[in-house]
Predicted model as a PDB file, atoms N, CA, C, CB and O in Angstrom, pLDDT in the B-factor column:
MODEL        1                                                                  
ATOM      1  N   MET A   1      24.803  34.752   7.782  1.00 62.00           N  
ATOM      2  CA  MET A   1      23.676  33.603   8.273  1.00 62.00           C  
ATOM      3  C   MET A   1      24.505  32.730   8.122  1.00 62.00           C  
ATOM      4  CB  MET A   1      22.235  33.285   7.505  1.00 62.00           C  
ATOM      5  O   MET A   1      25.442  32.697   7.324  1.00 62.00           O  
ATOM      6  N   SER A   2      24.044  31.648   9.235  1.00 72.00           N  
ATOM      7  CA  SER A   2      25.012  30.539   9.550  1.00 72.00           C  
ATOM      8  C   SER A   2      24.181  29.436   8.580  1.00 72.00           C  
ATOM      9  CB  SER A   2      25.182  30.110  11.413  1.00 72.00           C  
ATOM     10  O   SER A   2      23.209  29.994   8.071  1.00 72.00           O  
ATOM     11  N   GLY A   3      24.289  28.183   8.234  1.00 75.00           N  
ATOM     12  CA  GLY A   3      23.665  26.965   7.816  1.00 75.00           C  
ATOM     13  C   GLY A   3      22.077  26.802   8.092  1.00 75.00           C  
ATOM     14  O   GLY A   3      20.974  27.016   7.589  1.00 75.00           O  
ATOM     15  N   SER A   4      22.730  26.267   9.253  1.00 80.00           N  
ATOM     16  CA  SER A   4      21.370  26.091  10.113  1.00 80.00           C  
ATOM     17  C   SER A   4      20.410  26.340  10.038  1.00 80.00           C  
ATOM     18  CB  SER A   4      21.233  26.398  10.938  1.00 80.00           C  
ATOM     19  O   SER A   4      19.627  25.425   9.782  1.00 80.00           O  
ATOM     20  N   PRO A   5      19.696  28.192  10.273  1.00 85.00           N  
ATOM     21  CA  PRO A   5      18.701  28.612   9.958  1.00 85.00           C  
ATOM     22  C   PRO A   5      18.502  28.534   8.809  1.00 85.00           C  
ATOM     23  CB  PRO A   5      18.540  29.522  10.307  1.00 85.00           C  
ATOM     24  O   PRO A   5      17.302  28.576   8.534  1.00 85.00           O  
ATOM     25  N   SER A   6      19.427  28.396   7.649  1.00 86.00           N  
ATOM     26  CA  SER A   6      18.678  28.675   6.255  1.00 86.00           C  
ATOM     27  C   SER A   6      18.410  27.368   5.617  1.00 86.00           C  
ATOM     28  CB  SER A   6      19.563  29.602   5.195  1.00 86.00           C  
ATOM     29  O   SER A   6      17.893  27.265   4.505  1.00 86.00           O  
ATOM     30  N   VAL A   7      19.010  25.750   6.819  1.00 87.00           N  
ATOM     31  CA  VAL A   7      18.332  24.889   6.318  1.00 87.00           C  
ATOM     32  C   VAL A   7      16.901  24.969   6.822  1.00 87.00           C  
ATOM     33  CB  VAL A   7      18.949  23.741   6.510  1.00 87.00           C  
ATOM     34  O   VAL A   7      15.946  24.612   6.132  1.00 87.00           O  
ATOM     35  N   ARG A   8      16.798  25.424   7.980  1.00 90.00           N  
ATOM     36  CA  ARG A   8      15.211  25.000   8.778  1.00 90.00           C  
ATOM     37  C   ARG A   8      14.446  26.399   7.933  1.00 90.00           C  
ATOM     38  CB  ARG A   8      15.165  25.140  11.172  1.00 90.00           C  
ATOM     39  O   ARG A   8      13.235  26.587   8.055  1.00 90.00           O  
ATOM     40  N   ALA A   9      15.166  27.157   7.234  1.00 90.00           N  
ATOM     41  CA  ALA A   9      14.059  28.039   6.286  1.00 90.00           C  
ATOM     42  C   ALA A   9      13.796  27.637   4.840  1.00 90.00           C  
ATOM     43  CB  ALA A   9      14.539  29.545   6.135  1.00 90.00           C  
ATOM     44  O   ALA A   9      12.959  28.109   4.071  1.00 90.00           O  
ATOM     45  N   VAL A  10      14.464  26.906   4.682  1.00 89.00           N  
ATOM     46  CA  VAL A  10      14.428  25.705   3.421  1.00 89.00           C  
ATOM     47  C   VAL A  10      12.895  24.805   3.536  1.00 89.00           C  
ATOM     48  CB  VAL A  10      15.978  24.381   3.698  1.00 89.00           C  
ATOM     49  O   VAL A  10      11.835  24.789   2.910  1.00 89.00           O  
ATOM     50  N   GLY A  11      13.496  24.075   4.748  1.00 90.00           N  
ATOM     51  CA  GLY A  11      12.484  23.363   4.869  1.00 90.00           C  
ATOM     52  C   GLY A  11      10.966  23.669   5.420  1.00 90.00           C  
ATOM     53  O   GLY A  11       9.978  22.936   5.360  1.00 90.00           O  
ATOM     54  N   ARG A  12      11.084  24.836   5.913  1.00 94.00           N  
ATOM     55  CA  ARG A  12       9.870  25.337   6.486  1.00 94.00           C  
ATOM     56  C   ARG A  12       9.058  25.962   4.695  1.00 94.00           C  
ATOM     57  CB  ARG A  12      10.349  26.821   7.986  1.00 94.00           C  
ATOM     58  O   ARG A  12       7.869  25.703   4.513  1.00 94.00           O  
ATOM     59  N   TYR A  13       9.564  26.452   3.983  1.00 94.00           N  
ATOM     60  CA  TYR A  13       9.078  26.848   3.026  1.00 94.00           C  
ATOM     61  C   TYR A  13       8.795  25.620   1.913  1.00 94.00           C  
ATOM     62  CB  TYR A  13       9.898  27.894   2.671  1.00 94.00           C  
ATOM     63  O   TYR A  13       7.857  25.670   1.117  1.00 94.00           O  
ATOM     64  N   THR A  14       9.549  24.749   1.970  1.00 93.00           N  
ATOM     65  CA  THR A  14       9.347  23.266   1.424  1.00 93.00           C  
ATOM     66  C   THR A  14       7.914  22.770   1.730  1.00 93.00           C  
ATOM     67  CB  THR A  14      10.429  22.200   2.130  1.00 93.00           C  
ATOM     68  O   THR A  14       7.116  22.378   0.879  1.00 93.00           O  
ATOM     69  N   CYS A  15       7.645  22.859   3.391  1.00 95.00           N  
ATOM     70  CA  CYS A  15       6.683  22.239   3.548  1.00 95.00           C  
ATOM     71  C   CYS A  15       5.411  23.089   3.009  1.00 95.00           C  
ATOM     72  CB  CYS A  15       6.707  21.846   4.864  1.00 95.00           C  
ATOM     73  O   CYS A  15       4.561  22.312   2.572  1.00 95.00           O  
ATOM     74  N   VAL A  16       4.936  24.754   2.883  1.00 96.00           N  
ATOM     75  CA  VAL A  16       4.531  25.219   2.741  1.00 96.00           C  
ATOM     76  C   VAL A  16       3.947  25.396   0.834  1.00 96.00           C  
ATOM     77  CB  VAL A  16       5.117  25.787   3.574  1.00 96.00           C  
ATOM     78  O   VAL A  16       2.943  25.867   0.301  1.00 96.00           O  
ATOM     79  N   VAL A  17       5.199  24.740   0.334  1.00 96.00           N  
ATOM     80  CA  VAL A  17       4.730  24.630  -1.308  1.00 96.00           C  
ATOM     81  C   VAL A  17       4.048  23.269  -0.936  1.00 96.00           C  
ATOM     82  CB  VAL A  17       6.157  24.550  -2.771  1.00 96.00           C  
ATOM     83  O   VAL A  17       2.876  23.110  -1.277  1.00 96.00           O  
ATOM     84  N   SER A  18       4.633  22.387  -0.334  1.00 95.00           N  
ATOM     85  CA  SER A  18       3.745  20.842  -0.528  1.00 95.00           C  
ATOM     86  C   SER A  18       2.111  20.722   0.180  1.00 95.00           C  
ATOM     87  CB  SER A  18       4.775  19.477   0.388  1.00 95.00           C  
ATOM     88  O   SER A  18       1.278  19.834   0.001  1.00 95.00           O  
ATOM     89  N   GLY A  19       2.025  21.911   1.000  1.00 95.00           N  
ATOM     90  CA  GLY A  19       0.801  21.778   1.551  1.00 95.00           C  
ATOM     91  C   GLY A  19       0.032  22.425   0.394  1.00 95.00           C  
ATOM     92  O   GLY A  19      -1.137  22.043   0.341  1.00 95.00           O  
ATOM     93  N   GLN A  20       0.419  23.374  -0.615  1.00 96.00           N  
ATOM     94  CA  GLN A  20      -0.288  23.946  -1.532  1.00 96.00           C  
ATOM     95  C   GLN A  20      -1.018  23.116  -2.830  1.00 96.00           C  
ATOM     96  CB  GLN A  20       0.583  24.865  -1.937  1.00 96.00           C  
ATOM     97  O   GLN A  20      -2.075  23.062  -3.458  1.00 96.00           O  
ATOM     98  N   LEU A  21       0.198  22.575  -2.767  1.00 96.00           N  
ATOM     99  CA  LEU A  21       0.237  21.392  -4.614  1.00 96.00           C  
ATOM    100  C   LEU A  21      -1.285  20.793  -3.489  1.00 96.00           C  
ATOM    101  CB  LEU A  21       2.503  19.431  -5.207  1.00 96.00           C  
ATOM    102  O   LEU A  21      -1.633  20.794  -2.308  1.00 96.00           O  
ATOM    103  N   ARG A  22      -1.986  20.143  -5.471  1.00 95.00           N  
ATOM    104  CA  ARG A  22      -2.947  19.524  -5.246  1.00 95.00           C  
ATOM    105  C   ARG A  22      -3.051  17.976  -4.696  1.00 95.00           C  
ATOM    106  CB  ARG A  22      -3.442  19.714  -6.245  1.00 95.00           C  
ATOM    107  O   ARG A  22      -2.090  17.424  -4.160  1.00 95.00           O  
ATOM    108  N   GLU A  23      -3.503  17.751  -4.764  1.00 92.00           N  
ATOM    109  CA  GLU A  23      -3.361  16.170  -4.098  1.00 92.00           C  
ATOM    110  C   GLU A  23      -3.015  14.831  -5.203  1.00 92.00           C  
ATOM    111  CB  GLU A  23      -5.006  15.771  -3.332  1.00 92.00           C  
ATOM    112  O   GLU A  23      -3.598  14.573  -6.256  1.00 92.00           O  
ATOM    113  N   PRO A  24      -2.056  14.223  -4.669  1.00 87.00           N  
ATOM    114  CA  PRO A  24      -1.274  13.335  -5.235  1.00 87.00           C  
ATOM    115  C   PRO A  24      -1.671  12.920  -6.210  1.00 87.00           C  
ATOM    116  CB  PRO A  24      -0.983  12.480  -4.636  1.00 87.00           C  
ATOM    117  O   PRO A  24      -0.931  13.177  -7.160  1.00 87.00           O  
ATOM    118  N   ALA A  25      -2.953  12.101  -6.561  1.00 89.00           N  
ATOM    119  CA  ALA A  25      -3.758  11.597  -7.229  1.00 89.00           C  
ATOM    120  C   ALA A  25      -4.185  12.421  -8.480  1.00 89.00           C  
ATOM    121  CB  ALA A  25      -4.673  11.286  -6.421  1.00 89.00           C  
ATOM    122  O   ALA A  25      -4.548  11.932  -9.550  1.00 89.00           O  
ATOM    123  N   GLU A  26      -4.064  14.053  -8.115  1.00 90.00           N  
ATOM    124  CA  GLU A  26      -4.367  15.371  -9.344  1.00 90.00           C  
ATOM    125  C   GLU A  26      -3.250  15.356  -9.668  1.00 90.00           C  
ATOM    126  CB  GLU A  26      -4.882  16.986  -9.011  1.00 90.00           C  
ATOM    127  O   GLU A  26      -3.335  15.873 -10.782  1.00 90.00           O  
ATOM    128  N   LEU A  27      -2.126  15.116  -9.502  1.00 92.00           N  
ATOM    129  CA  LEU A  27      -0.854  15.638 -10.438  1.00 92.00           C  
ATOM    130  C   LEU A  27       0.186  14.307 -10.487  1.00 92.00           C  
ATOM    131  CB  LEU A  27       0.047  17.184  -9.642  1.00 92.00           C  
ATOM    132  O   LEU A  27       0.647  13.836  -9.447  1.00 92.00           O  
ATOM    133  N   PRO A  28       0.537  13.690 -11.987  1.00 88.00           N  
ATOM    134  CA  PRO A  28       1.131  12.773 -12.000  1.00 88.00           C  
ATOM    135  C   PRO A  28       2.418  13.374 -11.750  1.00 88.00           C  
ATOM    136  CB  PRO A  28       0.900  12.024 -13.037  1.00 88.00           C  
ATOM    137  O   PRO A  28       2.694  14.567 -11.618  1.00 88.00           O  
ATOM    138  N   GLY A  29       3.333  12.122 -11.699  1.00 88.00           N  
ATOM    139  CA  GLY A  29       4.727  12.615 -11.057  1.00 88.00           C  
ATOM    140  C   GLY A  29       5.283  11.824  -9.615  1.00 88.00           C  
ATOM    141  O   GLY A  29       4.562  11.177  -8.855  1.00 88.00           O  
ATOM    142  N   ASN A  30       6.542  12.025  -9.484  1.00 89.00           N  
ATOM    143  CA  ASN A  30       7.149  11.978  -8.331  1.00 89.00           C  
ATOM    144  C   ASN A  30       6.613  13.120  -7.093  1.00 89.00           C  
ATOM    145  CB  ASN A  30       8.585  12.131  -8.733  1.00 89.00           C  
ATOM    146  O   ASN A  30       6.388  14.303  -7.347  1.00 89.00           O  
ATOM    147  N   ARG A  31       6.508  12.681  -6.126  1.00 92.00           N  
ATOM    148  CA  ARG A  31       5.928  14.041  -5.264  1.00 92.00           C  
ATOM    149  C   ARG A  31       6.900  15.117  -4.580  1.00 92.00           C  
ATOM    150  CB  ARG A  31       5.071  13.513  -4.011  1.00 92.00           C  
ATOM    151  O   ARG A  31       6.757  16.234  -4.084  1.00 92.00           O  
ATOM    152  N   GLY A  32       7.998  14.194  -4.806  1.00 90.00           N  
ATOM    153  CA  GLY A  32       9.378  15.232  -4.405  1.00 90.00           C  
ATOM    154  C   GLY A  32       9.431  16.402  -5.622  1.00 90.00           C  
ATOM    155  O   GLY A  32       9.346  17.630  -5.650  1.00 90.00           O  
ATOM    156  N   VAL A  33       9.593  15.472  -6.475  1.00 91.00           N  
ATOM    157  CA  VAL A  33      10.348  16.050  -7.557  1.00 91.00           C  
ATOM    158  C   VAL A  33       8.921  17.235  -8.016  1.00 91.00           C  
ATOM    159  CB  VAL A  33      10.955  14.635  -8.926  1.00 91.00           C  
ATOM    160  O   VAL A  33       9.050  18.104  -8.879  1.00 91.00           O  
ATOM    161  N   LEU A  34       8.057  17.076  -7.482  1.00 94.00           N  
ATOM    162  CA  LEU A  34       6.877  18.423  -7.526  1.00 94.00           C  
ATOM    163  C   LEU A  34       6.993  19.165  -6.604  1.00 94.00           C  
ATOM    164  CB  LEU A  34       5.401  18.155  -7.448  1.00 94.00           C  
ATOM    165  O   LEU A  34       6.116  20.018  -6.737  1.00 94.00           O  
ATOM    166  N   ILE A  35       7.491  19.327  -5.846  1.00 93.00           N  
ATOM    167  CA  ILE A  35       7.337  19.893  -4.519  1.00 93.00           C  
ATOM    168  C   ILE A  35       8.508  20.581  -5.071  1.00 93.00           C  
ATOM    169  CB  ILE A  35       7.330  18.986  -3.020  1.00 93.00           C  
ATOM    170  O   ILE A  35       8.357  21.768  -5.361  1.00 93.00           O  
ATOM    171  N   ALA A  36      10.064  19.833  -5.333  1.00 92.00           N  
ATOM    172  CA  ALA A  36      11.131  20.846  -5.626  1.00 92.00           C  
ATOM    173  C   ALA A  36      10.529  22.138  -6.549  1.00 92.00           C  
ATOM    174  CB  ALA A  36      12.386  20.046  -6.453  1.00 92.00           C  
ATOM    175  O   ALA A  36      10.798  23.330  -6.397  1.00 92.00           O  
ATOM    176  N   THR A  37       9.692  21.566  -7.483  1.00 93.00           N  
ATOM    177  CA  THR A  37       9.513  22.659  -8.882  1.00 93.00           C  
ATOM    178  C   THR A  37       8.501  23.476  -8.204  1.00 93.00           C  
ATOM    179  CB  THR A  37       8.860  21.944 -10.602  1.00 93.00           C  
ATOM    180  O   THR A  37       8.569  24.648  -8.573  1.00 93.00           O  
ATOM    181  N   GLY A  38       7.846  23.314  -7.583  1.00 94.00           N  
ATOM    182  CA  GLY A  38       7.234  24.065  -7.146  1.00 94.00           C  
ATOM    183  C   GLY A  38       7.835  25.521  -6.148  1.00 94.00           C  
ATOM    184  O   GLY A  38       7.470  26.693  -6.059  1.00 94.00           O  
ATOM    185  N   CYS A  39       9.108  24.553  -5.404  1.00 93.00           N  
ATOM    186  CA  CYS A  39       9.996  25.838  -4.757  1.00 93.00           C  
ATOM    187  C   CYS A  39      10.891  26.670  -5.711  1.00 93.00           C  
ATOM    188  CB  CYS A  39      11.046  25.288  -3.633  1.00 93.00           C  
ATOM    189  O   CYS A  39      11.585  27.587  -5.273  1.00 93.00           O  
ATOM    190  N   VAL A  40      10.873  26.452  -6.560  1.00 92.00           N  
ATOM    191  CA  VAL A  40      11.375  27.093  -7.647  1.00 92.00           C  
ATOM    192  C   VAL A  40      10.777  27.999  -8.412  1.00 92.00           C  
ATOM    193  CB  VAL A  40      11.695  26.364  -8.340  1.00 92.00           C  
ATOM    194  O   VAL A  40      11.214  29.125  -8.648  1.00 92.00           O  
ATOM    195  N   THR A  41       9.589  27.444  -8.884  1.00 93.00           N  
ATOM    196  CA  THR A  41       8.628  27.931  -9.964  1.00 93.00           C  
ATOM    197  C   THR A  41       7.518  28.198  -9.105  1.00 93.00           C  
ATOM    198  CB  THR A  41       8.271  26.885 -11.207  1.00 93.00           C  
ATOM    199  O   THR A  41       7.862  29.156  -8.413  1.00 93.00           O  
ATOM    200  N   SER A  42       6.380  27.845  -8.801  1.00 95.00           N  
ATOM    201  CA  SER A  42       5.361  27.960  -7.616  1.00 95.00           C  
ATOM    202  C   SER A  42       4.481  27.065  -7.869  1.00 95.00           C  
ATOM    203  CB  SER A  42       4.656  29.268  -7.396  1.00 95.00           C  
ATOM    204  O   SER A  42       4.223  26.467  -8.914  1.00 95.00           O  
ATOM    205  N   ALA A  43       3.808  26.984  -6.314  1.00 96.00           N  
ATOM    206  CA  ALA A  43       2.697  25.955  -6.258  1.00 96.00           C  
ATOM    207  C   ALA A  43       1.690  26.116  -7.512  1.00 96.00           C  
ATOM    208  CB  ALA A  43       1.863  26.127  -4.839  1.00 96.00           C  
ATOM    209  O   ALA A  43       1.358  25.273  -8.346  1.00 96.00           O  
ATOM    210  N   GLU A  44       1.373  27.248  -7.400  1.00 96.00           N  
ATOM    211  CA  GLU A  44       0.360  27.197  -8.431  1.00 96.00           C  
ATOM    212  C   GLU A  44       0.832  26.964  -9.713  1.00 96.00           C  
ATOM    213  CB  GLU A  44      -0.368  28.335  -8.476  1.00 96.00           C  
ATOM    214  O   GLU A  44       0.115  26.488 -10.593  1.00 96.00           O  
ATOM    215  N   ARG A  45       1.669  27.183  -9.828  1.00 95.00           N  
ATOM    216  CA  ARG A  45       2.232  26.726 -11.486  1.00 95.00           C  
ATOM    217  C   ARG A  45       2.238  25.511 -11.637  1.00 95.00           C  
ATOM    218  CB  ARG A  45       3.680  27.079 -11.949  1.00 95.00           C  
ATOM    219  O   ARG A  45       1.955  25.213 -12.798  1.00 95.00           O  
ATOM    220  N   VAL A  46       2.454  24.572 -10.925  1.00 95.00           N  
ATOM    221  CA  VAL A  46       2.804  23.296 -10.853  1.00 95.00           C  
ATOM    222  C   VAL A  46       1.407  22.756 -11.182  1.00 95.00           C  
ATOM    223  CB  VAL A  46       3.490  22.853  -9.486  1.00 95.00           C  
ATOM    224  O   VAL A  46       1.183  22.062 -12.174  1.00 95.00           O  
ATOM    225  N   ASN A  47       0.241  23.218 -10.049  1.00 96.00           N  
ATOM    226  CA  ASN A  47      -1.229  23.038  -9.659  1.00 96.00           C  
ATOM    227  C   ASN A  47      -1.681  23.321 -11.260  1.00 96.00           C  
ATOM    228  CB  ASN A  47      -1.922  24.256  -8.283  1.00 96.00           C  
ATOM    229  O   ASN A  47      -2.104  22.278 -11.758  1.00 96.00           O  
ATOM    230  N   THR A  48      -1.702  24.451 -12.184  1.00 95.00           N  
ATOM    231  CA  THR A  48      -2.430  24.730 -13.124  1.00 95.00           C  
ATOM    232  C   THR A  48      -1.960  24.063 -14.338  1.00 95.00           C  
ATOM    233  CB  THR A  48      -2.535  26.023 -13.209  1.00 95.00           C  
ATOM    234  O   THR A  48      -2.813  23.751 -15.168  1.00 95.00           O  
ATOM    235  N   SER A  49      -0.402  23.727 -14.629  1.00 93.00           N  
ATOM    236  CA  SER A  49      -0.053  22.810 -15.499  1.00 93.00           C  
ATOM    237  C   SER A  49       0.000  21.065 -14.927  1.00 93.00           C  
ATOM    238  CB  SER A  49       1.307  23.377 -15.976  1.00 93.00           C  
ATOM    239  O   SER A  49       0.876  20.308 -15.345  1.00 93.00           O  
ATOM    240  N   HIS A  50      -0.698  20.766 -14.277  1.00 93.00           N  
ATOM    241  CA  HIS A  50      -1.179  19.445 -13.663  1.00 93.00           C  
ATOM    242  C   HIS A  50       0.245  19.016 -14.038  1.00 93.00           C  
ATOM    243  CB  HIS A  50      -2.664  18.522 -14.327  1.00 93.00           C  
ATOM    244  O   HIS A  50       0.378  18.300 -15.030  1.00 93.00           O  
ATOM    245  N   GLY A  51       1.377  19.411 -13.296  1.00 92.00           N  
ATOM    246  CA  GLY A  51       2.809  18.504 -13.286  1.00 92.00           C  
ATOM    247  C   GLY A  51       3.806  19.902 -13.434  1.00 92.00           C  
ATOM    248  O   GLY A  51       3.627  21.112 -13.301  1.00 92.00           O  
ATOM    249  N   VAL A  52       5.246  18.789 -13.876  1.00 91.00           N  
ATOM    250  CA  VAL A  52       5.985  20.198 -14.805  1.00 91.00           C  
ATOM    251  C   VAL A  52       5.419  20.730 -16.145  1.00 91.00           C  
ATOM    252  CB  VAL A  52       7.522  19.827 -15.302  1.00 91.00           C  
ATOM    253  O   VAL A  52       4.719  20.280 -17.052  1.00 91.00           O  
ATOM    254  N   ARG A  53       6.100  21.998 -15.826  1.00 91.00           N  
ATOM    255  CA  ARG A  53       5.905  22.593 -17.158  1.00 91.00           C  
ATOM    256  C   ARG A  53       6.966  21.985 -18.082  1.00 91.00           C  
ATOM    257  CB  ARG A  53       6.014  24.190 -17.116  1.00 91.00           C  
ATOM    258  O   ARG A  53       7.813  21.253 -17.569  1.00 91.00           O  
ATOM    259  N   VAL A  54       7.000  22.271 -19.669  1.00 91.00           N  
ATOM    260  CA  VAL A  54       7.729  21.994 -20.312  1.00 91.00           C  
ATOM    261  C   VAL A  54       9.041  22.745 -20.469  1.00 91.00           C  
ATOM    262  CB  VAL A  54       7.127  21.855 -21.123  1.00 91.00           C  
ATOM    263  O   VAL A  54      10.008  22.312 -21.095  1.00 91.00           O  
ATOM    264  N   LYS A  55       8.993  23.637 -19.989  1.00 91.00           N  
ATOM    265  CA  LYS A  55       9.444  24.737 -19.821  1.00 91.00           C  
ATOM    266  C   LYS A  55      10.848  24.222 -18.767  1.00 91.00           C  
ATOM    267  CB  LYS A  55       8.215  25.780 -19.261  1.00 91.00           C  
ATOM    268  O   LYS A  55      12.053  24.458 -18.853  1.00 91.00           O  
ATOM    269  N   TYR A  56      10.068  23.464 -17.827  1.00 91.00           N  
ATOM    270  CA  TYR A  56      11.418  23.315 -16.828  1.00 91.00           C  
ATOM    271  C   TYR A  56      12.078  21.405 -16.995  1.00 91.00           C  
ATOM    272  CB  TYR A  56      10.702  23.748 -14.724  1.00 91.00           C  
ATOM    273  O   TYR A  56      13.064  20.916 -16.443  1.00 91.00           O  
ATOM    274  N   ARG A  57      11.187  20.801 -17.849  1.00 91.00           N  
ATOM    275  CA  ARG A  57      11.901  19.459 -17.985  1.00 91.00           C  
ATOM    276  C   ARG A  57      13.395  18.798 -17.909  1.00 91.00           C  
ATOM    277  CB  ARG A  57      11.612  19.204 -18.997  1.00 91.00           C  
ATOM    278  O   ARG A  57      13.921  17.694 -17.771  1.00 91.00           O  
ATOM    279  N   VAL A  58      13.821  20.470 -18.125  1.00 94.00           N  
ATOM    280  CA  VAL A  58      15.438  19.483 -18.425  1.00 94.00           C  
ATOM    281  C   VAL A  58      15.939  19.861 -16.622  1.00 94.00           C  
ATOM    282  CB  VAL A  58      17.058  20.505 -20.214  1.00 94.00           C  
ATOM    283  O   VAL A  58      16.658  19.119 -15.952  1.00 94.00           O  
ATOM    284  N   PHE A  59      15.330  21.197 -16.133  1.00 90.00           N  
ATOM    285  CA  PHE A  59      16.053  21.309 -14.658  1.00 90.00           C  
ATOM    286  C   PHE A  59      15.459  20.239 -14.098  1.00 90.00           C  
ATOM    287  CB  PHE A  59      15.828  22.697 -13.710  1.00 90.00           C  
ATOM    288  O   PHE A  59      16.240  19.815 -13.245  1.00 90.00           O  
ATOM    289  N   VAL A  60      14.209  19.397 -14.144  1.00 91.00           N  
ATOM    290  CA  VAL A  60      13.626  18.185 -13.478  1.00 91.00           C  
ATOM    291  C   VAL A  60      14.347  16.969 -13.714  1.00 91.00           C  
ATOM    292  CB  VAL A  60      12.266  17.955 -13.894  1.00 91.00           C  
ATOM    293  O   VAL A  60      14.363  16.056 -12.889  1.00 91.00           O  
ATOM    294  N   ALA A  61      14.993  16.923 -14.904  1.00 93.00           N  
ATOM    295  CA  ALA A  61      15.239  15.659 -15.225  1.00 93.00           C  
ATOM    296  C   ALA A  61      16.865  15.668 -14.611  1.00 93.00           C  
ATOM    297  CB  ALA A  61      14.951  15.327 -16.938  1.00 93.00           C  
ATOM    298  O   ALA A  61      17.200  14.558 -14.197  1.00 93.00           O  
ATOM    299  N   ARG A  62      17.701  16.518 -14.514  1.00 93.00           N  
ATOM    300  CA  ARG A  62      18.759  16.835 -13.903  1.00 93.00           C  
ATOM    301  C   ARG A  62      18.679  16.695 -11.788  1.00 93.00           C  
ATOM    302  CB  ARG A  62      18.961  18.424 -14.628  1.00 93.00           C  
ATOM    303  O   ARG A  62      19.412  16.178 -10.945  1.00 93.00           O  
ATOM    304  N   MET A  63      17.283  17.533 -11.742  1.00 89.00           N  
ATOM    305  CA  MET A  63      17.002  16.819 -10.129  1.00 89.00           C  
ATOM    306  C   MET A  63      16.538  15.629  -9.851  1.00 89.00           C  
ATOM    307  CB  MET A  63      16.091  17.449  -9.365  1.00 89.00           C  
ATOM    308  O   MET A  63      16.706  15.305  -8.676  1.00 89.00           O  
ATOM    309  N   GLU A  64      15.943  14.764 -10.607  1.00 90.00           N  
ATOM    310  CA  GLU A  64      15.651  13.037 -10.925  1.00 90.00           C  
ATOM    311  C   GLU A  64      16.889  12.474 -11.080  1.00 90.00           C  
ATOM    312  CB  GLU A  64      14.764  12.616 -12.365  1.00 90.00           C  
ATOM    313  O   GLU A  64      17.005  11.350 -10.592  1.00 90.00           O  
ATOM    314  N   HIS A  65      17.968  13.004 -11.693  1.00 93.00           N  
ATOM    315  CA  HIS A  65      19.286  12.081 -11.725  1.00 93.00           C  
ATOM    316  C   HIS A  65      20.200  12.769 -10.202  1.00 93.00           C  
ATOM    317  CB  HIS A  65      20.347  12.372 -13.586  1.00 93.00           C  
ATOM    318  O   HIS A  65      21.281  12.258  -9.912  1.00 93.00           O  
ATOM    319  N   TYR A  66      19.843  13.494  -9.662  1.00 91.00           N  
ATOM    320  CA  TYR A  66      20.481  14.038  -8.551  1.00 91.00           C  
ATOM    321  C   TYR A  66      19.880  13.202  -7.278  1.00 91.00           C  
ATOM    322  CB  TYR A  66      20.224  15.660  -8.489  1.00 91.00           C  
ATOM    323  O   TYR A  66      20.674  12.809  -6.423  1.00 91.00           O  
ATOM    324  N   LEU A  67      18.784  12.989  -7.175  1.00 86.00           N  
ATOM    325  CA  LEU A  67      18.163  12.415  -6.456  1.00 86.00           C  
ATOM    326  C   LEU A  67      18.507  10.841  -6.527  1.00 86.00           C  
ATOM    327  CB  LEU A  67      16.942  12.821  -6.693  1.00 86.00           C  
ATOM    328  O   LEU A  67      19.083  10.398  -5.533  1.00 86.00           O  
ATOM    329  N   LYS A  68      18.379  10.427  -7.008  1.00 89.00           N  
ATOM    330  CA  LYS A  68      18.910   8.980  -7.561  1.00 89.00           C  
ATOM    331  C   LYS A  68      19.937   8.620  -7.068  1.00 89.00           C  
ATOM    332  CB  LYS A  68      19.189   8.837  -8.896  1.00 89.00           C  
ATOM    333  O   LYS A  68      19.964   7.492  -6.574  1.00 89.00           O  
ATOM    334  N   GLU A  69      21.391   9.646  -7.031  1.00 92.00           N  
ATOM    335  CA  GLU A  69      22.139   9.745  -6.587  1.00 92.00           C  
ATOM    336  C   GLU A  69      22.370  10.077  -5.333  1.00 92.00           C  
ATOM    337  CB  GLU A  69      22.454  10.108  -7.144  1.00 92.00           C  
ATOM    338  O   GLU A  69      23.471   9.734  -4.901  1.00 92.00           O  
ATOM    339  N   TYR A  70      21.551  10.734  -4.502  1.00 90.00           N  
ATOM    340  CA  TYR A  70      21.591  10.889  -2.870  1.00 90.00           C  
ATOM    341  C   TYR A  70      20.713   9.930  -2.416  1.00 90.00           C  
ATOM    342  CB  TYR A  70      21.134  12.342  -2.245  1.00 90.00           C  
ATOM    343  O   TYR A  70      21.024   9.314  -1.397  1.00 90.00           O  
ATOM    344  N   THR A  71      19.743   9.700  -2.940  1.00 88.00           N  
ATOM    345  CA  THR A  71      18.997   8.612  -1.790  1.00 88.00           C  
ATOM    346  C   THR A  71      19.814   7.530  -1.359  1.00 88.00           C  
ATOM    347  CB  THR A  71      17.680   7.845  -2.357  1.00 88.00           C  
ATOM    348  O   THR A  71      20.741   6.971  -1.944  1.00 88.00           O  
ATOM    349  N   VAL A  72      19.235   7.298  -0.061  1.00 89.00           N  
ATOM    350  CA  VAL A  72      20.206   6.276   1.000  1.00 89.00           C  
ATOM    351  C   VAL A  72      19.275   4.884   0.267  1.00 89.00           C  
ATOM    352  CB  VAL A  72      19.964   6.609   3.341  1.00 89.00           C  
ATOM    353  O   VAL A  72      18.051   5.012   0.232  1.00 89.00           O  
ATOM    354  N   PRO A  73      19.754   3.904  -0.162  1.00 85.00           N  
ATOM    355  CA  PRO A  73      19.019   2.785   0.015  1.00 85.00           C  
ATOM    356  C   PRO A  73      18.365   2.428   0.868  1.00 85.00           C  
ATOM    357  CB  PRO A  73      19.476   2.046  -0.073  1.00 85.00           C  
ATOM    358  O   PRO A  73      18.529   2.948   1.972  1.00 85.00           O  
ATOM    359  N   ARG A  74      17.357   1.389   0.686  1.00 83.00           N  
ATOM    360  CA  ARG A  74      16.587   0.630   1.668  1.00 83.00           C  
ATOM    361  C   ARG A  74      16.459  -0.283   2.297  1.00 83.00           C  
ATOM    362  CB  ARG A  74      15.974   0.483   1.532  1.00 83.00           C  
ATOM    363  O   ARG A  74      15.481  -0.392   3.037  1.00 83.00           O  
TER     364      ARG A  74                                                      
ENDMDL                                                                          
END                                                                             
């Protein structure tokens, strides 16, 4: 499989997970990080934990680091 279909599939999955998460006012933290955590675990786990579970904090810290590294300044 080439990269193009894979990127589209991940994009669609990310949108599905995003739609399953509770409203931003109900979940503390960076929405992008919550969506990514939901992709790795599940939207249900993020919702029931009201954010990122302690078990995934190291993973999330690393993800936040790379998010800062690769985000284009505005």
